[in-house]
PyMOL CGO cylinders between C-alpha atoms (Angstrom):
from pymol import cmd
from pymol.cgo import CYLINDER

trace = [
    CYLINDER, -14.64, 7.87, -43.48, -12.82, 11.04, -42.15, 0.3, 1, 1, 1, 1, 1, 1,
    CYLINDER, -12.82, 11.04, -42.15, -15.34, 11.04, -39.26, 0.3, 1, 1, 1, 1, 1, 1,
    CYLINDER, -15.34, 11.04, -39.26, -14.87, 7.53, -38.18, 0.3, 1, 1, 1, 1, 1, 1,
    CYLINDER, -14.87, 7.53, -38.18, -10.83, 8.15, -38.10, 0.3, 1, 1, 1, 1, 1, 1,
    CYLINDER, -10.83, 8.15, -38.10, -11.70, 11.25, -36.10, 0.3, 1, 1, 1, 1, 1, 1,
    CYLINDER, -11.70, 11.25, -36.10, -13.76, 9.39, -33.61, 0.3, 1, 1, 1, 1, 1, 1,
    CYLINDER, -13.76, 9.39, -33.61, -11.05, 6.70, -33.43, 0.3, 1, 1, 1, 1, 1, 1,
    CYLINDER, -11.05, 6.70, -33.43, -8.46, 9.28, -32.51, 0.3, 1, 1, 1, 1, 1, 1,
    CYLINDER, -8.46, 9.28, -32.51, -10.51, 10.83, -29.96, 0.3, 1, 1, 1, 1, 1, 1,
    CYLINDER, -10.51, 10.83, -29.96, -11.26, 7.42, -28.37, 0.3, 1, 1, 1, 1, 1, 1,
    CYLINDER, -11.26, 7.42, -28.37, -7.57, 6.61, -28.57, 0.3, 1, 1, 1, 1, 1, 1,
    CYLINDER, -7.57, 6.61, -28.57, -6.64, 9.94, -27.02, 0.3, 1, 1, 1, 1, 1, 1,
    CYLINDER, -6.64, 9.94, -27.02, -9.01, 9.29, -24.17, 0.3, 1, 1, 1, 1, 1, 1,
    CYLINDER, -9.01, 9.29, -24.17, -7.56, 5.59, -23.72, 0.3, 1, 1, 1, 1, 1, 1,
    CYLINDER, -7.56, 5.59, -23.72, -4.08, 6.85, -23.51, 0.3, 1, 1, 1, 1, 1, 1,
    CYLINDER, -4.08, 6.85, -23.51, -5.25, 9.62, -20.90, 0.3, 1, 1, 1, 1, 1, 1,
    CYLINDER, -5.25, 9.62, -20.90, -7.00, 6.47, -18.95, 0.3, 1, 1, 1, 1, 1, 1,
    CYLINDER, -7.00, 6.47, -18.95, -4.21, 4.51, -19.01, 0.3, 1, 1, 1, 1, 1, 1,
    CYLINDER, -4.21, 4.51, -19.01, -1.78, 7.23, -17.87, 0.3, 1, 1, 1, 1, 1, 1,
    CYLINDER, -1.78, 7.23, -17.87, -4.06, 7.98, -14.97, 0.3, 1, 1, 1, 1, 1, 1,
    CYLINDER, -4.06, 7.98, -14.97, -4.41, 4.40, -14.08, 0.3, 1, 1, 1, 1, 1, 1,
    CYLINDER, -4.41, 4.40, -14.08, -0.35, 3.93, -14.33, 0.3, 1, 1, 1, 1, 1, 1,
    CYLINDER, -0.35, 3.93, -14.33, -0.03, 6.93, -11.82, 0.3, 1, 1, 1, 1, 1, 1,
    CYLINDER, -0.03, 6.93, -11.82, -2.57, 5.54, -9.30, 0.3, 1, 1, 1, 1, 1, 1,
    CYLINDER, -2.57, 5.54, -9.30, -0.72, 2.31, -9.30, 0.3, 1, 1, 1, 1, 1, 1,
    CYLINDER, -0.72, 2.31, -9.30, 2.67, 3.76, -8.96, 0.3, 1, 1, 1, 1, 1, 1,
    CYLINDER, 2.67, 3.76, -8.96, 1.21, 5.83, -5.94, 0.3, 1, 1, 1, 1, 1, 1,
    CYLINDER, 1.21, 5.83, -5.94, -0.35, 2.60, -4.32, 0.3, 1, 1, 1, 1, 1, 1,
    CYLINDER, -0.35, 2.60, -4.32, 2.78, 0.68, -4.72, 0.3, 1, 1, 1, 1, 1, 1,
    CYLINDER, 2.78, 0.68, -4.72, 5.01, 3.82, -2.79, 0.3, 1, 1, 1, 1, 1, 1,
    CYLINDER, 5.01, 3.82, -2.79, 2.48, 3.36, -0.04, 0.3, 1, 1, 1, 1, 1, 1,
    CYLINDER, 2.48, 3.36, -0.04, 2.72, -0.16, -0.15, 0.3, 1, 1, 1, 1, 1, 1,
    CYLINDER, 2.72, -0.16, -0.15, 6.38, -0.28, 0.17, 0.3, 1, 1, 1, 1, 1, 1,
    CYLINDER, 6.38, -0.28, 0.17, 6.16, 2.42, 3.02, 0.3, 1, 1, 1, 1, 1, 1,
    CYLINDER, 6.16, 2.42, 3.02, 3.58, 0.18, 4.81, 0.3, 1, 1, 1, 1, 1, 1,
    CYLINDER, 3.58, 0.18, 4.81, 5.94, -2.79, 4.24, 0.3, 1, 1, 1, 1, 1, 1,
    CYLINDER, 5.94, -2.79, 4.24, 8.91, -0.82, 5.86, 0.3, 1, 1, 1, 1, 1, 1,
    CYLINDER, 8.91, -0.82, 5.86, 6.53, 0.31, 8.80, 0.3, 1, 1, 1, 1, 1, 1,
    CYLINDER, 6.53, 0.31, 8.80, 5.77, -3.31, 9.53, 0.3, 1, 1, 1, 1, 1, 1,
    CYLINDER, 5.77, -3.31, 9.53, 9.26, -4.71, 9.32, 0.3, 1, 1, 1, 1, 1, 1,
    CYLINDER, 9.26, -4.71, 9.32, 10.29, -1.84, 11.74, 0.3, 1, 1, 1, 1, 1, 1,
    CYLINDER, 10.29, -1.84, 11.74, 7.43, -2.65, 13.86, 0.3, 1, 1, 1, 1, 1, 1,
    CYLINDER, 7.43, -2.65, 13.86, 8.05, -6.30, 14.20, 0.3, 1, 1, 1, 1, 1, 1,
    CYLINDER, 8.05, -6.30, 14.20, 11.96, -5.72, 14.91, 0.3, 1, 1, 1, 1, 1, 1,
    CYLINDER, 11.96, -5.72, 14.91, 11.05, -3.36, 17.63, 0.3, 1, 1, 1, 1, 1, 1,
    CYLINDER, 11.05, -3.36, 17.63, 8.63, -5.90, 19.18, 0.3, 1, 1, 1, 1, 1, 1,
    CYLINDER, 8.63, -5.90, 19.18, 11.08, -8.61, 18.67, 0.3, 1, 1, 1, 1, 1, 1,
    CYLINDER, 11.08, -8.61, 18.67, 13.69, -6.54, 20.72, 0.3, 1, 1, 1, 1, 1, 1,
    CYLINDER, 13.69, -6.54, 20.72, 11.54, -5.86, 23.49, 0.3, 1, 1, 1, 1, 1, 1,
    CYLINDER, 11.54, -5.86, 23.49, 10.45, -9.46, 23.81, 0.3, 1, 1, 1, 1, 1, 1,
    CYLINDER, 10.45, -9.46, 23.81, 11.83, -11.60, 26.39, 0.3, 1, 1, 1, 1, 1, 1,
    CYLINDER, 11.83, -11.60, 26.39, 13.21, -14.84, 25.79, 0.3, 1, 1, 1, 1, 1, 1,
    CYLINDER, 13.21, -14.84, 25.79, 10.44, -16.78, 27.30, 0.3, 1, 1, 1, 1, 1, 1,
    CYLINDER, 10.44, -16.78, 27.30, 6.86, -16.74, 26.52, 0.3, 1, 1, 1, 1, 1, 1,
    CYLINDER, 6.86, -16.74, 26.52, 4.43, -14.36, 28.69, 0.3, 1, 1, 1, 1, 1, 1,
    CYLINDER, 4.43, -14.36, 28.69, 1.42, -15.48, 30.24, 0.3, 1, 1, 1, 1, 1, 1,
    CYLINDER, 1.42, -15.48, 30.24, -0.89, -12.72, 29.89, 0.3, 1, 1, 1, 1, 1, 1,
    CYLINDER, -0.89, -12.72, 29.89, -3.36, -13.99, 32.80, 0.3, 1, 1, 1, 1, 1, 1,
    CYLINDER, -3.36, -13.99, 32.80, -0.40, -13.12, 35.31, 0.3, 1, 1, 1, 1, 1, 1,
    CYLINDER, -0.40, -13.12, 35.31, 0.26, -9.55, 34.20, 0.3, 1, 1, 1, 1, 1, 1,
    CYLINDER, 0.26, -9.55, 34.20, -1.52, -6.72, 36.04, 0.3, 1, 1, 1, 1, 1, 1,
    CYLINDER, -1.52, -6.72, 36.04, -3.49, -4.33, 33.93, 0.3, 1, 1, 1, 1, 1, 1,
    CYLINDER, -3.49, -4.33, 33.93, -2.29, -1.08, 33.80, 0.3, 1, 1, 1, 1, 1, 1,
    CYLINDER, -2.29, -1.08, 33.80, -5.20, 0.42, 35.58, 0.3, 1, 1, 1, 1, 1, 1,
    CYLINDER, -5.20, 0.42, 35.58, -4.01, -1.45, 39.14, 0.3, 1, 1, 1, 1, 1, 1,
]
cmd.load_cgo(trace, "trace")
């Protein structure tokens, strides 16, 4: 009986370590996600600030190599 309890304690400790590792991973991924959202918002604002009021026709624009 003591050996079974010992095995369960070992498994519990392993499971707790795994949960802690998963929590750290999720936390870091959330930080990356938040940073990417902020960057996307900033890029969207920059694009809107640089856009003229009327729609552009890309066929009329001269490519940069001309």
